N, C-alpha and C positions, 0 to 999 in steps of 0.2 A: 811810552811810545806805542802807537797802534799801526797796523797795516790795514788799510781799507781797500778792498777789491770791489769795484763797481762795474757791473756789466750793463751797458745801456745800448739802446738801438742807435744805429748809425745816424739816423735823422736828428738825434739830440746831441751827438758827440761833439760837434764843432762848437756849439753854443756852450756846452758844459766846459769844454777845454778853455774857452775864452774866459769864463767865470773863474776857473781855477787860476789862470794867469793874473787876473785883476785882484784876486784875494791872496796872491802870493802862496798858492798851494802847489807844491811840486808834485807832478804826476807822470808816471810812465804810461804811455798809450799803446795798446796792442790791438791789432785787427783780429777779431774772432768771428765765429759764425755759430748761429743757434742750431740746436738739434731738431726741433719740431718743424720749423718753417725753413730751415737752412738759409736763413737770411743773415745779412751782415750785422754784426754787433761790434762794439768797441768796448774793450776792457781797460779800465784805468786802475793802476796800482799806485797807491798813495801811502807814503810813510808820513805820519803826522803825530804831533804831540797830543797827549791825552786831552788837554783842555781845549783843543781845536776840533775834536771829532764831531761834535754836534754841528759846528759851523759847516764842515764838509758835507755832512749828511743833509743839512738844509739846502745847500747848493744843489746836490744831486736831486733831492725831492722836488725842488722848485723848477728844475730844468727838464727832467725826464718824464715825459707825458705818455699815457696810454692812448692808443688810437685803435680804430677798427680797420680791418683789412680783409679783403677776400682772398681765399686760398683754395686751390683745387687739390683734394686728397689724392693719394696715389691710386691708380686703377687697381681694382681687386678682382679676383676670380671667385665666382660662387661655386657651389657644390658640383654643378654641371660643367665646370671648367670654362664657362663663358664669361668674358669680361663684361663688367658693368660700367656704364658711363659715369664718370666722376662729376658730381655737381659742385660748383663752387660754393663755399660756405664762408660766412663772416666770422672772423675770430678777433679777439682782442690781443694787440701786440704792444710793445713798448714798455714804458716804465723803467724800472731798474731793479736789478738783483744785487744786493750789497752784503758783503761779508766784512766783519770787523774782527781782527785778531790781535792778540797781544804779541808784541815783538820783544824777544828776550835780549837781542843785541842789535845795534844799528851802527853801521860804519859808513862814512863818506870819504873816499880817497881822492 
């Protein structure tokens, strides 16, 4: 038994959740937020048999896409204590961060 923790961008979460339902993959869905862009993410926690891990990883890989987005960095002060105008910059977001862990025990009540 494995525990898969998958953090995906909100834009991909509904589609991925639908694919989990069709594949009979039970998942707990949590609303989370990212640290760098402070944007919305969804974290899926999935307990799955060892022989189905690759199937779940393939679903995540096929659904979670990277995309480019503009963000404005926080305003900073230079040495003279004058604020500098923040210029929007393009960054890559999305995709998925996935952790696969061994599960010592699993109970369903």
